[in-house]
C-alpha positions in Angstrom: -45.9 -60.0 67.7 -43.8 -61.1 70.1 -43.0 -59.2 73.7 -39.8 -57.5 74.4 -38.3 -59.4 77.6 -35.3 -57.8 79.7 -33.1 -59.8 82.1 -31.2 -58.6 85.1 -27.7 -59.8 84.5 -26.0 -61.6 81.8 -26.2 -64.7 83.6 -29.9 -64.9 83.3 -29.8 -64.1 79.8 -27.3 -67.1 79.0 -29.3 -69.7 81.1 -32.5 -68.7 78.7 -30.6 -68.7 75.9 -29.3 -72.4 76.7 -32.7 -73.7 78.0 -33.3 -76.7 76.0 -37.0 -76.0 74.2 -38.2 -76.3 70.7 -40.1 -72.7 71.0 -38.3 -70.1 69.7 -36.9 -67.6 72.6 -38.8 -64.2 72.3 -36.4 -62.4 73.1 -35.4 -59.6 70.4 -33.8 -56.6 72.3 -32.1 -56.6 75.6 -30.3 -53.9 77.5 -27.3 -55.3 79.5 -25.8 -52.4 81.4 -22.8 -54.8 82.5 -21.6 -54.7 78.7 -21.5 -51.0 78.9 -24.8 -49.8 77.6 -25.1 -52.6 74.7 -28.0 -53.8 73.2 -28.1 -57.6 72.7 -30.2 -59.3 69.8 -31.1 -62.6 71.0 -32.3 -63.7 67.4 -28.9 -62.7 66.0 -27.0 -63.0 68.8 -25.1 -60.0 68.2 -24.7 -56.7 70.1 -25.1 -53.4 69.1 -24.6 -49.8 70.5 -27.3 -48.8 72.8 -28.1 -45.9 70.6 -28.6 -48.1 67.7 -32.5 -48.8 66.7 -33.4 -52.5 65.9 -36.4 -53.5 64.2 -38.2 -56.7 63.8 -36.3 -58.6 61.0 -39.0 -60.7 58.9 -38.5 -64.5 58.8 -36.4 -65.8 55.6 -39.0 -66.8 52.4 -38.7 -70.1 50.7 -38.1 -68.4 47.3 -38.3 -72.0 45.6 -42.0 -71.9 47.0 -42.3 -68.2 45.7 -44.5 -67.9 41.8 -42.2 -66.9 39.2 -44.3 -63.9 37.5 -43.4 -63.4 33.6 -42.2 -59.8 32.7 -43.4 -60.4 29.0 -46.9 -58.8 28.1 -49.2 -59.6 25.8 -49.1 -57.2 22.6 -52.4 -55.5 21.9 -53.9 -56.0 18.4 -53.2 -52.2 17.6 -49.5 -52.6 18.0 -49.4 -55.7 16.2 -51.2 -54.2 13.2 -48.7 -51.2 13.5 -45.8 -53.6 13.8 -46.7 -55.6 10.6 -47.5 -52.4 8.9 -43.9 -50.9 9.6 -42.3 -54.1 9.0 -43.9 -54.3 5.5 -43.1 -50.9 4.5 -39.3 -51.5 5.6 -38.9 -54.6 4.0 -40.8 -53.2 0.8 -38.5 -50.0 0.3 -35.3 -52.4 1.0 -36.5 -55.0 -1.6 -37.6 -52.0 -4.2 -33.9 -50.5 -3.8 -32.1 -53.9 -4.1 -34.3 -55.0 -7.1 -33.3 -51.7 -8.9 -29.8 -52.4 -8.2 -29.8 -55.9 -9.3 -31.8 -55.3 -12.6 -29.5 -52.5 -13.6 -26.5 -54.8 -13.0 -27.9 -57.6 -15.0 -28.5 -55.2 -17.7 -25.0 -53.6 -17.5 -23.4 -56.3 -17.6 -22.7 -57.0 -21.3 -21.5 -53.3 -21.3 -19.4 -53.8 -18.3 -17.8 -57.2 -19.9 -16.5 -55.3 -23.1 -15.3 -52.1 -21.2 -14.0 -53.4 -18.0 -12.2 -50.6 -15.8 -11.9 -48.5 -19.1 -15.9 -47.3 -18.5 -14.3 -44.9 -15.6 -12.0 -43.7 -17.4 -12.7 -43.2 -21.1 -14.1 -39.9 -21.9 -15.7 -40.7 -25.5 -19.1 -42.2 -25.7 -19.7 -44.3 -28.9 -20.5 -48.1 -27.6 -21.0 -49.0 -31.1 -17.1 -48.9 -31.7 -16.6 -50.2 -28.5 -15.2 -46.6 -27.2 -17.3 -45.2 -24.5 -16.9 -44.4 -20.8 -18.1 -41.9 -18.1 -15.5 -40.1 -17.1 -16.6 -36.6 -18.6 -19.7 -37.6 -17.9 -19.1 -37.9 -14.0 -16.9 -35.0 -14.0 -19.6 -33.0 -15.4 -22.3 -34.5 -13.0 -20.1 -33.4 -10.1 -19.5 -29.9 -11.5 -22.5 -29.2 -11.7 -23.8 -30.7 -8.6 -20.5 -28.6 -6.5 -21.7 -25.6 -8.3 -25.7 -26.1 -7.1 -24.4 -26.9 -3.6 -22.5 -23.6 -3.6 -25.7 -21.4 -4.4 -28.0 -23.4 -2.5 -26.6 -23.9 0.6 -26.3 -20.4 1.9 -29.8 -19.8 0.4 -31.1 -22.6 2.5 -29.4 -22.0 5.5 -30.5 -18.4 5.6 -34.2 -19.1 4.4 -34.1 -21.6 7.4 -33.4 -19.4 10.1 -35.6 -16.8 8.9 -38.4 -19.1 9.1 -37.5 -20.3 12.5 -35.8 -17.4 14.5 -36.8 -14.1 12.9 -40.5 -13.8 11.7 -43.5 -15.0 13.5 -47.1 -15.5 13.1 -49.2 -15.5 10.2 -46.4 -14.1 8.0 -44.2 -16.8 9.1 -46.8 -19.6 8.1 -47.2 -17.9 4.7 -43.3 -18.2 3.9 -43.4 -21.7 5.1 -46.2 -22.7 2.8 -44.4 -20.7 0.2 -41.1 -22.5 0.5 -43.0 -25.6 0.8 -44.9 -25.0 -2.5 -41.8 -24.4 -4.2 -40.7 -27.9 -3.9 -43.6 -29.2 -6.3 -42.7 -27.0 -9.1 -41.8 -29.3 -12.0 -38.1 -29.3 -13.0 -38.8 -28.9 -16.6 -40.6 -25.3 -15.5 -37.3 -24.5 -13.7 -35.4 -25.7 -16.8 -37.2 -23.7 -19.2 -37.2 -20.5 -16.9 -33.2 -21.0 -17.0 -33.2 -21.5 -20.7 -35.1 -18.3 -21.6 -34.5 -16.2 -18.9 -31.9 -16.8 -16.4 -28.8 -17.7 -19.1 -29.3 -14.1 -20.6 -29.1 -12.4 -17.2 -26.1 -14.8 -15.9 -23.8 -14.5 -19.4 -23.2 -10.8 -18.4 -21.7 -12.3 -14.9 -19.9 -15.2 -16.2 -18.1 -12.6 -18.6 -17.4 -10.2 -15.5 -16.2 -13.1 -13.6 -14.0 -14.5 -16.5 -12.2 -10.7 -17.2 -11.5 -10.2 -13.3 -10.7 -13.7 -12.4 -9.4 -15.8 -15.2 -6.0 -16.1 -13.1 -7.8 -19.0 -11.3 -8.0 -21.7 -14.0 -11.6 -23.0 -13.3 -13.0 -19.2 -14.2 -11.0 -19.0 -17.6 -12.7 -19.2 -20.6 -10.3 -20.0 -23.8 -10.3 -21.4 -26.9 -7.9 -24.0 -27.9 -4.9 -21.9 -29.0 -5.5 -20.3 -25.2 -6.7 -16.9 -26.5 -9.3 -15.3 -24.3 -12.9 -15.7 -25.1 -15.1 -12.6 -24.6 -18.2 -13.0 -26.9 -21.6 -14.0 -25.2 -21.8 -17.3 -27.4 -18.9 -18.4 -25.2 -20.6 -18.4 -21.6 -23.9 -20.2 -22.8 -25.0 -23.6 -22.0 -22.7 -23.9 -19.4 -22.0 -25.7 -16.1 -22.2 -22.5 -14.4 -25.7 -22.0 -15.3 -27.0 -25.1 -15.0 -25.5 -25.4 -11.2 -27.4 -21.8 -10.7 -30.8 -23.3 -11.8 -30.2 -27.1 -10.0 -29.4 -25.0 -6.8 -32.2 -23.0 -6.8 -34.4 -26.2 -7.4 -33.0 -28.1 -4.1 -33.2 -24.6 -2.0 -37.1 -25.4 -1.0 -36.0 -29.2 0.3 -32.6 -28.3 1.7 -34.8 -25.1 3.5 -37.7 -27.7 4.9 -35.0 -30.2 6.6 -32.7 -27.3 8.2 -35.9 -25.4 9.7 -37.2 -28.3 11.3 -33.7 -29.3 12.9 -33.2 -25.6 14.1 -36.6 -25.4 15.6 -36.0 -28.2 17.7 -33.5 -26.4 19.7 -34.1 -26.6 23.6 -35.9 -23.4 24.6 -34.1 -23.4 28.1 -30.7 -22.9 26.5 -32.3 -20.1 23.9 -33.0 -18.5 26.8 -30.1 -19.0 29.0 -28.1 -17.4 26.3 -30.4 -14.4 26.4 -30.1 -14.2 30.0 -26.1 -14.5 29.9 -26.6 -11.0 27.7 -26.1 -12.9 24.1 -27.9 -10.9 21.1 -30.1 -12.7 18.8 -27.3 -13.8 16.4 -25.3 -14.8 19.3 -28.0 -17.4 20.6 -28.3 -18.8 17.0 -24.3 -19.2 16.8 -23.7 -20.7 20.0 -27.1 -22.6 20.5 -29.0 -23.1 17.2 -26.6 -24.0 14.9 -24.6 -26.4 16.7 -28.2 -28.0 17.6 -29.4 -27.9 14.1 -25.7 -29.2 12.5 -27.3 -32.7 11.6 -30.1 -31.4 10.0 -27.6 -29.0 8.0 -25.6 -32.0 7.0 -28.7 -33.7 6.5 -30.5 -31.0 3.8 -27.2 -30.6 2.4 -26.9 -34.3 1.2 -30.8 -34.5 0.0 -29.9 -31.8 -2.1 -26.9 -33.1 -3.2 -28.2 -36.4 -4.2 -31.0 -34.4 -5.9 -28.4 -32.5 -7.7 -26.7 -35.4 -8.9 -29.9 -36.8 -10.2 -31.4 -34.1 -11.8 -32.4 -34.7 -15.4 -34.7 -32.6 -17.5 -33.7 -29.2 -16.6 -29.9 -29.8 -16.7 -30.9 -31.6 -20.4 -32.4 -28.1 -21.4 -29.6 -25.9 -20.3 -26.6 -27.2 -21.1 -24.6 -28.2 -24.5 -23.8 -32.1 -24.3 -19.8 -32.5 -24.7 -17.8 -35.5 -23.9 -14.6 -34.2 -23.0 -13.5 -33.1 -19.3 -14.2 -29.3 -19.3 -12.6 -27.7 -16.5 -13.5 -24.2 -17.4 -17.1 -24.1 -15.8 -18.3 -20.7 -17.1 -17.4 -22.1 -20.9 -20.1 -23.8 -23.2 -20.3 -27.1 -22.8 -20.5 -30.2 -20.1 -22.3 -32.9 -19.4 -24.5 -35.2 -16.8 -25.1 -39.0 -16.3 -29.0 -38.3 -16.2 -28.9 -36.1 -19.3 -26.7 -38.4 -20.8 -29.6 -41.1 -20.4 -32.3 -38.5 -21.5 -30.4 -37.8 -24.6 -29.1 -41.3 -25.6 -32.0 -43.4 -24.6 -34.7 -43.1 -27.8 -31.8 -44.0 -30.6 -29.3 -46.1 -28.6 -29.3 -49.6 -29.9 -29.5 -53.0 -27.5 -26.0 -52.6 -26.7 -25.9 -48.8 -26.1 -29.0 -49.6 -23.7 -26.8 -51.4 -21.9 -23.9 -48.9 -21.8 -26.6 -46.4 -20.4 -27.6 -49.1 -17.5 -23.9 -49.2 -16.6 -23.9 -45.4 -16.3 -26.9 -45.4 -14.5 -25.7 -48.3 -12.2 -22.6 -45.8 -11.4 -24.8 -42.8 -10.5 -27.2 -45.4 -8.3 -24.1 -46.6 -6.3 -22.8 -42.8 -6.0 -26.3 -42.0 -4.2 -26.1 -44.7 -2.3 -22.6 -43.8 -0.4 -23.4 -40.4 -0.1 -26.8 -41.2 1.6 -25.3 -43.5 3.9 -22.5 -41.2 4.4 -25.0 -38.4 5.5 -27.0 -40.8 7.6 -23.5 -41.8 9.6 -22.7 -38.2 9.9 -25.9 -36.9 11.2 -26.4 -40.1 13.8 -23.2 -38.8 15.2 -24.4 -35.2 15.7 -26.6 -33.5 18.3 -29.5 -33.6 16.3 -29.2 -36.6 15.0 -30.8 -39.9 16.2 -27.6 -40.6 18.6 -26.5 -37.6 20.6 -23.0 -37.4 22.0 
């Protein structure tokens, strides 16, 4: 560390600076009253106000001689194993999905070459005669799924809010376990329950809706001449009954997804809402529901995919027809999965190709719905990417 050296005048300072020498001038701070109380830094040859504080500046370092350090760390063995397992699982899942799509496409090629675009427009199903299509079947599939969503979504949202915001302690744990166990009930059990118990209880409700809301076309139950039907047999095996059963089947799955989303709402925002005088419902409406919007959408879409592909329960309840039936309370409807289950055992080689084509359409519809749900969830607050 060099010593500070003061000069009495600027003349002495200039002589010291101009003196030929190979030794660095050990002058770092000079107080020169002749220039108005300024401090002269001899190393940088700059003047500074007297109030400024100068520090010793280090000599510049030659960066070419510096050793470059690598910021890349060597992964541990456990990280490598985890990465390998995760990559294998992801590739396997995508490969299976692609394999299913390729298999259905190859098996459906014969039927699609014969029918062409009429496969999506034809209502009848007679592969042997060359007149076959899935227009009525797709219509029935979406009709049942939409009714299921109208039944299941309100129940799922209410149950999820009950479990996440109202009940506490052992009762909450018991109810959560009960709802999760309901998701494991086989679909054939729901189908038999709907066929032998629920249908008899729903027929009077269907007749009442048809009586007082028949001015809405979808609730009217009429024969071919336009006369209103009132007998009980006209309301059995309908899309309405099948939709109720499927809606109850998807409630546990939707409830689990929504409950997890609602429970992740920040505690600070909850307490802030209460501190501002909000009621419990006000807090749920302003904090929990907006935060859980992504979970709600994901649960609804997951339930919709399940409803579109439900087979056994729908097969047991409906009375299959191959015409578009706009009257949801009236006997008769159909779905893609029920069609495959109904005709698979008796189908010829070409008939199997037609059934594979119907399954391919359902497969593509399910993929579109799932990808749409993923994109919506990603843009929501509780999704992977928050706005």
